[in-house]
N, C-alpha and C positions, 0 to 999 in steps of 0.2 A: 323373271320380271315381265309385266305386261306393258308394252309400249303403246297400247291403245289409248287414245284420249277420249274420255267420256263427254261427249258434247252435249249431253241431255237432250233438250228439245230442239237443238240446232242441227240443221243438216248442211251439208256442204254447198248446196244451192243457195241456202239462206245466208251464209257467210258471204258467198260471191255478189249476191244482191246488196247486203249491206256495205261491203267494200265499194261497189259501184255507187251506191248512195253517197258514201263518204267523198269518193273521187268527184262526183257531180256537185256536191256541196261545196267542196274547195274550189272547184272550177267556177261555180257560180259567184263564189266570195271574189276570186280574183278578176272575174270578168265585171263584177259590181264595181270593184276598186278601179280597175281600168276606165269604165265609163264615168265614174266620179272624177278622177284625174283629167280626162278628155273635157268634161263639162268645165271644170276649173280652167283649164288651158284655153278653151274657146272663149269664156268670159273675160279672160286676161288679154287674149288677142283682140277681142272687140274693144276693150277699153283703151288698150295701146293704139289701135287703129284710129279710134276716135280722137285720142290726144294729138296723133300725128296730122290728122285732118284739121283739127283746131289750130295747131301751130302753123300749118300751111297756110290757112285762111288769114289768121292773124299777120303772117308775113306779107301777103297780098294786101291787106288793109293798111298795114304801115307804109308800104311802097305808094299806095294810092294817096295817103295821107301826106308823105313827103311831096308828092307832085303838086298837092294844092298850093294855091297862092295864099300865104299866111298874112301878107301885109294888109289885105283887106278885111281881116278879123275885127270884129266889133271890139274885142278887149285886148287886143294885141297878141303878142306870143310869149306869155309868161312861162316859166318853170312848171307852175301849178296846173296851168291849162294843158301843157304838153303831157304832163303825168295823168291828167284826167282823161285825155283823149286816148293815151295808151291804154288805160284801164277800160274804157269804153269800147276801144277796137277788140279788145281781148274778150269782153262780153259777148260782143257782135259775132266774134269768131265762134265761140262755143255755142251760141244760139244757132248759127248757120250750120255747124258741123252737126248738131243734133237734129236738125231738120232733114238730114240726109240728102239734100238738094245737090250737093257736089258729088257725092258718090265715091269719094276717095277711100274712105274707111271701109266701105262694103267692097270695093275692089281688092284692097289689102286683105280682108278676111276671106274672100273667096279665092284668092291666089294661094294664100297659105293653107286652104282646106282642100285644095284639088288633090284629087287621087291620080297620082302618075301610073 
């Protein structure tokens, strides 16, 4: 019996090249997947950092609001007014966080993306 395999038009060097191309393709797919996952993580991190900054600013606004003299309010201090002020403070906090003037979200993102 003849144990030789007829490769036809293929040479051993062509097989090595095809194997290397297949390995490179698999590596590129894995690298692409890792980059995609990293991008998703970075977006999630930015969103979470922005929410953290918004919560922090909202807490500051609530403390400032509690320190104000509410007896001098034109309409008194009703439950509806307190609810409205709370919603207004939440919106102010969101706008302030999005303006990036505080910088807390930026610091959180930079800290988590540091290469040690």
